[in-house]
Each structure stands twice: as structure tokens, then as C-alpha cells.
C-alpha positions in Angstrom: 180.5 82.7 -8.9 181.5 84.2 -12.8 178.4 83.7 -14.5 176.7 85.1 -11.6 179.0 88.1 -11.4 179.0 88.6 -14.8 175.0 88.7 -14.7 175.1 91.3 -11.8 177.7 93.3 -13.8 175.5 93.5 -17.2 172.2 94.6 -15.0 173.7 97.0 -13.0 175.0 98.6 -16.6 171.7 97.9 -18.1 170.3 99.8 -15.3 172.9 102.7 -15.4 172.7 103.4 -19.5 169.3 102.6 -20.2 166.6 101.7 -17.3 167.1 105.0 -15.1 167.9 107.3 -18.4 164.1 105.3 -19.8 162.5 106.3 -15.8 163.6 109.9 -16.2 162.4 110.4 -19.3 159.5 109.3 -18.5 159.5 111.2 -15.3 160.2 114.5 -17.0 157.2 113.9 -19.4 154.7 114.8 -17.2 156.6 118.2 -15.7 157.2 121.0 -17.2 160.6 121.1 -16.8 162.9 123.1 -18.5 165.8 122.2 -17.5 166.4 124.4 -14.6 163.9 125.2 -11.4 161.7 123.4 -10.2 160.1 120.5 -11.5 156.2 121.0 -11.4 153.7 117.9 -12.1 151.5 119.0 -14.8 150.3 115.2 -15.7 149.5 114.7 -19.3 149.4 118.2 -20.5 153.0 117.5 -22.7 151.1 114.7 -24.5 148.0 116.8 -25.1 149.8 119.1 -26.5 151.8 116.6 -29.2 148.3 115.3 -30.1 147.3 119.5 -31.4 151.4 119.8 -32.7 151.6 120.0 -36.9 155.3 120.1 -36.3 155.4 117.2 -34.7 153.4 115.1 -37.5 155.5 116.2 -39.6 158.4 115.4 -38.4 157.5 111.8 -37.8 155.8 111.6 -41.1 159.0 112.4 -42.5 161.1 110.2 -40.7 158.7 107.2 -41.5 158.9 108.5 -45.2 162.6 108.2 -45.1 162.7 104.9 -43.3 160.1 103.3 -45.7 162.7 104.4 -48.5 166.4 104.3 -47.2 165.6 100.6 -45.5 165.2 98.8 -48.5 167.9 100.6 -50.5 170.6 99.7 -47.4 169.1 96.2 -47.2 169.9 95.7 -51.2 172.9 97.3 -51.1 174.3 95.4 -48.3 172.8 92.8 -49.3 174.8 92.2 -53.1 178.0 93.4 -51.7 178.1 90.3 -49.4 176.4 88.1 -52.4 179.5 89.3 -54.5 182.1 88.9 -51.8 180.7 85.6 -51.2 180.5 84.2 -54.8 182.5 81.2 -56.5 185.3 82.5 -58.5 185.0 86.2 -57.4 188.4 87.9 -57.5 189.9 90.7 -55.3 187.6 89.6 -52.1 189.9 91.0 -49.4 190.3 94.3 -51.1 186.7 94.5 -51.6 185.5 93.7 -47.9 188.5 96.5 -46.7 186.6 99.1 -49.5 183.4 98.0 -48.6 183.8 98.2 -44.5 186.1 101.9 -44.6 182.7 103.7 -44.5 180.8 102.3 -41.5 184.4 103.6 -40.0 183.5 106.8 -40.9 182.0 109.0 -38.4 178.1 110.2 -39.7 179.5 113.8 -38.8 182.3 113.6 -41.0 180.5 111.3 -43.4 177.6 114.2 -43.6 180.8 116.9 -44.4 181.9 114.5 -47.2 178.3 113.5 -48.9 177.4 117.6 -48.6 180.6 118.4 -50.6 179.5 116.2 -53.4 176.4 117.1 -53.7 176.7 120.9 -52.9 174.8 122.9 -55.3 177.5 125.6 -56.1 180.3 123.7 -55.5 179.8 120.3 -55.6 181.5 117.9 -57.4 178.1 115.8 -58.7 176.9 118.5 -60.1 180.2 120.0 -61.7 180.4 116.4 -63.5 176.6 117.0 -64.9 178.0 120.2 -66.1 180.4 118.9 -67.4 178.6 116.4 -69.5 176.2 119.0 -70.9 173.3 119.0 -68.4 172.5 121.3 -65.5 173.3 121.2 -62.0 170.7 119.9 -59.6 169.1 121.7 -56.5 170.2 118.8 -54.1 169.9 121.5 -51.5 166.9 123.6 -51.7 164.9 120.9 -52.9 163.3 118.8 -50.4 162.9 115.7 -51.8 166.5 116.0 -53.5 167.7 116.3 -50.1 166.1 114.0 -48.4 167.6 111.4 -51.6 170.6 112.7 -50.4 170.5 111.9 -47.0 168.8 108.4 -47.9 171.8 107.1 -49.8 175.0 108.2 -47.7 172.9 106.7 -44.9 172.5 103.3 -47.4 176.3 104.1 -48.1 177.6 104.3 -44.2 175.7 101.4 -42.7 175.8 98.9 -45.3 179.2 97.2 -44.3 177.8 96.5 -41.1 174.8 94.2 -42.8 176.8 92.8 -45.2 179.0 90.9 -42.2 175.7 89.4 -41.1 174.5 88.7 -44.7 178.4 87.0 -45.2 177.7 85.0 -42.2 174.9 84.2 -43.0 175.2 83.1 -47.1 178.4 81.0 -45.6 175.7 78.7 -43.7 173.9 77.8 -47.3 174.7 74.1 -47.8 176.7 74.4 -51.5 175.1 71.0 -52.3 171.9 72.8 -52.3 173.5 75.0 -55.2 175.0 72.3 -56.6 171.4 70.1 -57.3 169.6 73.2 -58.0 172.3 74.0 -61.0 172.3 69.9 -62.4 167.8 70.7 -62.5 168.4 73.5 -64.8 168.1 76.1 -62.1 170.1 79.4 -63.7 171.2 82.2 -61.2 168.8 83.9 -60.1 166.5 81.3 -59.3 169.0 79.4 -57.0 169.5 83.0 -55.7 165.3 83.5 -55.6 164.6 79.8 -54.3 167.3 79.0 -52.2 169.1 81.7 -50.9 166.8 84.2 -49.7 165.1 81.4 -47.8 167.9 80.0 -46.0 168.8 83.6 -45.0 165.6 84.8 -44.1 166.2 84.9 -40.4 169.6 87.3 -41.0 167.1 89.0 -42.9 164.7 89.8 -40.4 167.3 91.0 -38.3 168.9 93.4 -40.4 165.2 94.9 -41.3 164.5 95.3 -37.5 168.4 97.1 -36.9 168.0 99.2 -40.4 164.7 100.3 -39.6 165.7 101.3 -35.6 168.3 102.5 -36.8 166.6 104.8 -39.6 163.8 106.1 -37.3 166.4 107.2 -34.7 168.9 109.2 -37.1 170.5 112.7 -36.2 174.0 112.8 -36.7 174.2 112.1 -40.3 171.2 114.6 -41.2 172.2 117.3 -38.7 175.7 117.2 -40.6 174.8 116.7 -44.4 171.6 119.8 -44.4 170.8 119.9 -40.5 166.8 118.8 -41.5 166.4 121.4 -44.5 165.4 122.9 -46.6 164.1 124.9 -43.6 162.5 122.4 -41.2 160.6 119.9 -44.1 163.8 116.8 -43.9 163.3 117.9 -40.1 163.6 114.1 -38.4 162.0 113.2 -35.4 165.1 113.2 -33.3 166.0 116.1 -34.7 162.9 117.6 -33.4 163.4 116.5 -29.9 166.6 117.8 -30.3 166.0 121.7 -30.8 162.6 121.3 -28.7 164.8 119.9 -25.3 168.0 122.2 -26.0 167.0 125.1 -28.3 164.1 125.7 -26.6 164.7 124.5 -23.4 161.5 122.4 -22.9 162.9 118.9 -22.1 159.5 118.4 -20.5 157.7 118.4 -23.8 160.5 116.7 -26.0 160.9 114.3 -23.3 157.4 113.1 -23.7 157.8 113.1 -28.0 160.5 111.0 -26.9 158.4 108.6 -24.9 156.5 108.9 -28.2 158.8 107.8 -30.6 159.5 104.9 -27.8 156.2 103.1 -28.5 156.5 103.8 -32.2 159.7 102.3 -32.4 158.6 99.2 -30.1 155.4 98.9 -32.3 157.6 98.4 -35.5 159.9 95.5 -33.7 156.3 93.6 -32.6 155.5 93.8 -35.9 158.4 92.8 -37.7 159.1 89.9 -34.9 155.2 88.7 -35.1 155.7 88.5 -39.2 159.0 86.9 -38.7 157.2 84.2 -36.3 154.6 83.6 -38.5 156.7 83.1 -41.5 158.8 80.5 -39.4 155.4 78.8 -38.3 153.9 78.7 -42.1 157.7 77.2 -43.2 157.4 73.9 -40.5 
């Protein structure tokens, strides 16, 4: 009975916190619900309106750009940290693990405030250092590209620790005999990393890229605390757009339709990544 009871408990929690909200969101997307009053069925009018909304397209494209840049940065940072901590002969591994893992324990809201202080235009620590060195402070807040760059760096800093743990587990499972044989054949460190490490951790890499992509496409707390999607609305990501539409403008039905579109986009991205992973595995065999 124990497996059955555990399965039932998991199914109830999944239905309560995932399936039911999804069904509710889908039903709201077909109505003109504004958070109060009656729900009037309007069919696919909200979706038709989305197709003509330049603000929705702008937020979605900016989110795709953010994910396209931040995912490689986050992947490279977490993998570099894992390689450094698993390298033979590296010193201070315990202390480095603690330091590397601390950012993941910080709330995204708190992290956003910290990075906003670091990259403030008139009071930021980074501009202060630049001016001490004889340079001119940069417009980290009023320049849309620089503002997005700060968000990318902050998100990579905050999320690298968890992915680092995944890579550490994968790297520890690579047989050391592979590296020893390659070293005897004259392969240098980069050749061993490229020909042994990367292929051996390919399944973990796919998982990390998938998790990073889904997480970055749903980014909200970090950018909300850091710059609020500014300057103006130039860096307003899709979840911010949904939040502002649903809760500030009280258009719950319309915001739910945007959420359903985001769900479809995320499913497509996940399916593409899984298909690429499966094809790569088949070719390897």
C-alpha cells in the first residue's frame, strides 16, 4: 500500500497546485474576467487581440533575446565553477563550494537590490571604480542594452550554484582512466576537456540548458527588483507583461491568454531541446 499511497499523495498535490491552476487559467483566457463580477465567455477574442498587440510581441521578443544571451552565460559559468572544484590538485575546495553556493541562497529580490546598488548610475559602486580609474561612468539604468546586460549577469550569478552541483555530479562520474589514457597519448588539457569531458556530461548539459531556458523565460523577481523592466518598458519581459496586464490593469482574462501562449512557447522549446538530445544520443550509439 505504501507506493500506492505515495502516488496518490503526489497526484493530489500535482492536481491541486499545477493541473487545476492550468485549467483555471485556460478557462479565464476564454472570458473577459477582470477579477470581479461575472465571467462572460468571449471565445478566442483575447488571443486575437494578442496577435495585434505590439507590446506583447515586444515583451516576448525581449524575453527570447534575454534567454538567448543569459543561457550560454549561465551554462559557461556553472560549468567553469564545477570544473574548478573537481580539478585534481585544486586547493580550498570546501571554502570555494560555500562561496559559490551562497548566491543561490539569496532571494532574487534581495539580489536585485544588491546589483541595483552595484550598477547605479549616480551612486553605483561600479561607476565609482570606473571614475577612480579615470573613466566615465556608464548609463547602466537609462541604457536599455546595458540595463539588460546587468540583469543577465545578475541572473547568471544567482543561478549558477544549482547547475554547478549538477555538473559536479556528472564530472565525478567520468572515469579518470579516460583522462590518464588521453594524457599518455599526448592530449593537452583543452583536448581532454573537449573530447572527454563535454561528451561524457552531454546528458547533464541538456538538462542544465533546458532548466536554464525555462527559468530565464519565466524571469520576474530579479528584473522586477533590479530595474522594473526599465528604462521605461524596453526591458519588460513576458512575465512582467502578464503581471502588469492581469493585476495592474485588471484584465485577468487577457493576461491568462498571454500565459497560455507562453506555456505553448515553453513546451515547444522543451520539445525541440529533447528532440535534439535524443537525436544526438542515437547518433552516438
